[in-house]
C-alpha positions as CSV (number, residue, x, y, z in Angstrom):
1,M,-11.4,3.9,-19.4
2,M,-13.2,1.3,-17.4
3,E,-16.8,0.5,-18.2
4,R,-18.9,1.4,-15.2
5,M,-20.5,-1.7,-13.8
6,L,-22.7,-2.1,-10.8
7,A,-21.2,-3.9,-7.8
8,T,-23.1,-6.9,-6.5
9,P,-24.2,-7.4,-2.9
10,A,-21.4,-10.0,-2.7
11,D,-18.9,-7.3,-3.6
12,A,-20.3,-5.1,-0.9
13,E,-19.9,-7.9,1.7
14,I,-16.2,-8.4,0.8
15,I,-15.6,-4.6,1.1
16,L,-17.3,-4.5,4.5
17,R,-15.3,-7.6,5.6
18,L,-12.0,-6.0,4.5
19,Y,-13.0,-2.9,6.5
20,E,-13.9,-5.0,9.5
21,L,-10.5,-6.8,9.4
22,R,-8.7,-3.4,9.3
23,T,-10.4,-2.5,12.6
24,E,-8.9,-5.4,14.6
25,A,-6.7,-4.1,17.4
26,V,-3.4,-5.5,16.4
27,M,-4.0,-4.6,12.7
28,R,-4.8,-1.0,13.7
29,Q,-1.4,-0.8,15.5
30,A,0.3,-2.4,12.6
31,R,-1.3,0.0,10.1
32,A,-0.6,3.0,12.3
33,W,3.1,2.2,12.5
34,T,3.5,1.1,8.9
35,M,1.6,4.0,7.4
36,G,2.6,6.8,9.8
37,E,6.0,6.0,11.4
38,F,7.9,3.8,9.0
39,W,9.5,5.9,6.3
40,P,12.7,4.1,5.1
41,A,14.9,6.1,2.8
42,T,16.7,3.1,1.4
43,A,16.0,-0.6,0.6
44,K,18.6,-1.4,3.3
45,E,16.5,0.5,5.9
46,F,13.4,-1.4,4.7
47,F,15.1,-4.8,5.0
48,A,16.5,-3.9,8.4
49,V,12.9,-4.4,9.6
50,A,11.5,-6.7,6.9
51,E,14.2,-9.3,7.2
52,N,14.7,-9.1,11.0
53,P,12.2,-11.3,12.9
54,A,13.7,-9.9,16.2
55,D,12.5,-6.4,15.3
56,P,9.1,-5.9,17.0
57,H,7.8,-4.1,13.9
58,N,8.7,-7.0,11.5
59,A,5.3,-8.8,12.0
60,W,3.4,-5.5,11.7
61,L,5.1,-4.7,8.4
62,R,4.4,-8.1,7.0
63,Q,0.8,-8.1,8.2
64,V,0.0,-4.8,6.5
65,I,1.8,-5.6,3.2
66,S,0.3,-9.0,2.9
67,Y,-3.2,-7.7,3.9
68,W,-3.2,-5.1,1.1
69,E,-1.7,-7.6,-1.4
70,M,-4.4,-10.1,-0.6
71,A,-7.1,-7.4,-1.0
72,A,-5.6,-6.4,-4.4
73,A,-5.5,-10.1,-5.5
74,L,-9.2,-10.4,-4.7
75,V,-9.8,-7.6,-7.2
76,L,-7.4,-9.0,-9.8
77,H,-9.1,-12.4,-9.7
78,G,-12.6,-11.0,-10.1
79,A,-13.8,-11.7,-6.5
80,V,-14.7,-8.0,-6.0
81,S,-15.5,-5.1,-8.2
82,A,-12.4,-3.1,-9.0
83,E,-14.3,0.2,-9.2
84,L,-15.9,-0.4,-5.8
85,F,-12.6,-1.5,-4.2
86,V,-10.8,1.6,-5.5
87,D,-13.6,3.9,-4.3
88,C,-13.4,2.4,-0.8
89,N,-9.7,1.7,-0.3
90,G,-6.7,3.9,-0.7
91,E,-4.3,2.5,1.9
92,G,-2.7,-0.1,-0.4
93,F,-2.1,2.6,-3.0
94,F,-0.6,4.8,-0.3
95,L,1.9,2.0,0.6
96,L,2.9,1.7,-3.1
97,A,3.4,5.4,-3.3
98,K,5.3,5.5,0.0
99,F,7.8,2.8,-1.1
100,A,8.0,4.0,-4.7
101,P,11.4,5.8,-4.3
102,I,13.0,2.5,-3.0
103,L,10.8,0.0,-4.9
104,D,13.5,-1.1,-7.4
105,G,15.9,-1.8,-4.5
106,I,13.3,-3.7,-2.6
107,R,12.3,-5.7,-5.7
108,E,16.0,-6.7,-6.3
109,K,15.6,-8.9,-3.2
110,N,11.8,-9.4,-3.2
111,P,10.5,-9.3,-6.8
112,A,6.9,-9.8,-5.7
113,F,6.9,-6.8,-3.4
114,L,3.5,-4.9,-3.8
115,M,3.2,-6.5,-7.3
116,K,-0.6,-7.1,-6.9
117,T,-1.2,-3.5,-6.0
118,A,1.0,-2.3,-8.9
119,E,-1.0,-4.6,-11.2
120,L,-4.2,-2.9,-10.1
121,V,-2.7,0.5,-10.9
122,N,-1.6,-0.7,-14.3
123,R,-4.8,-2.6,-15.2
124,F,-7.6,-0.3,-14.0
125,S,-7.8,3.4,-14.9
126,T,-9.7,4.2,-11.7
127,A,-6.9,2.6,-9.7
128,A,-4.3,4.6,-11.7
129,Q,-6.1,7.8,-11.0
130,R,-6.4,7.1,-7.3
131,Y,-2.7,6.2,-7.2
132,E,-1.7,9.4,-8.9
133,A,-3.7,11.5,-6.4
134,I,-2.2,9.6,-3.5
135,V,1.4,10.0,-4.9
136,K,0.8,13.8,-4.7
137,N,-0.4,13.4,-1.1
138,V,2.7,11.2,-0.2
139,E,5.0,13.8,-1.8
140,A,3.4,16.6,0.2
141,R,3.7,14.5,3.4
142,R,7.4,13.9,2.8
143,K,8.0,17.6,2.3
144,S,6.3,18.4,5.6
145,M,8.1,15.8,7.7
146,P,10.4,17.0,10.5
147,A,14.1,17.1,9.4
148,R,15.0,13.9,11.4
149,Q,12.2,11.9,9.8
150,K,13.1,13.4,6.3
151,A,16.6,12.1,6.7
152,Q,15.2,8.6,7.3
153,G,12.8,8.7,4.4
154,G,12.3,12.0,2.8
155,S,13.3,11.3,-0.8
156,S,10.8,12.3,-3.4
157,S,8.3,9.7,-4.7
158,S,8.6,8.1,-8.1
159,R,5.3,7.5,-9.9
160,K,6.4,4.2,-11.4
161,P,4.6,1.3,-9.7
């Protein structure tokens, strides 16, 4: 269990800045596509976008993944309170849960994929609890997907980050 510590005003400024960055127009589009529409069922489907600069969604995927990994790194390096970050941000954990079924396949080619977010989950009990709750949410979402979308990414989620 993590000892409860008060966040500083500097922590609050970082959290607010991270939120502000998420509201930028292109970032909103990138997040909407990555979080809502992109559900690859295999690492091959993931890399069809991630390794294809001609794919219009390639930049969006890279933008969202790198944003959340940067945010996780801020926590891991002590720049922002882990407890405050976890309380205010779930999207990075959603990404980890969403890609969990194909994570091993992605990491065969890209060993650093979502490693900072996974480290948060493994290091901080509050992050692990948040992740577990989000895993259940992702699993429920997969089950409720239309058949066509399920075929593209409906495998059940693994809890291993």
